[in-house]
N, C-alpha and C positions, 0 to 999 in steps of 0.2 A: 644474851638474848638478841636476836635479830629483829629488825623492824621493817615494815613495809609502809609505803605511802599510798593512800587510796583517795579517790575523788568521790565526794557525795554531794548531792543537791543541797542547796541552802535550807530547804524546808526539812530535809531529813536531819541535817546538822542541828537545826533548832530543836527538833524533837529529841534528838540524842542528848543535847545540852540540857533539855528540860528533865531528862531522866537522871542526869548526873547528880550524885550526892556530894556533899561537901568533902573536899580533899580526895575525891575519887577521880582517877584518870579515865580518859575515854576508852582505853583498852579494858579497864576493869568494868566499865559500864557495858560495853559490848559483850564481854564475857558473861557478865551477870544476866543480861537479857537473853543471850543465847541459851544459857542454862535453864532459864524459866521457860523459854519456848520449847526446848527439848523435852521438858518434863510435862508440858501441858497436854492434857487430853490423851494420855497414854492409857492403855487398859489398866496398868498398875495404879496410876493416879486416880482413875475413876473408881476402881475397887476400894482403894484406900479411903476415898471421900465417902463412898457408900457405907463403908464400915463404921464411919463416925456419924452417920445420919440415922435419926430415929425412924423406925418403921411407920408407915402410914396406918392410921386407925383402920380397922376392917371396913367401916362404912365408906371411907374415902377411897380405899383400895378397890372396893367393888364398883364405885362410881367411875374410877379411872378405867377399870376393865370394861365396863359397859360402853364407854366412849370408844375404846380401842376396838371392841367387837363391832360397834356400829360403823366405824370407819372401815374396818376390814370387809364388811359386806359390800362396800362400793369398789373394792379393788378387784382386779382381774386375775392376779396370780393366785396360786394354790395357798389356801389358808392353813395355818398351823393351829393346833388346839391350844386354847388358853385354859390353864388350870383344869 
């Protein structure tokens, strides 16, 4: 395995050290954080999270749609039908 030396600001180093788990190398910390960042907010992760979420009760869903409808009346672009 080859290695590279990088320079980082002391504030970034402190944050990275704060993320470091016991007996974890900085290489492993960086790899773990990059994996988390790569998986964050992808369409796949959002759908997976929604799949585990309970549906809103009908009353709350209708209230939410009412707010969206009200906000859309103030927009200038072409509106799409809701339900």
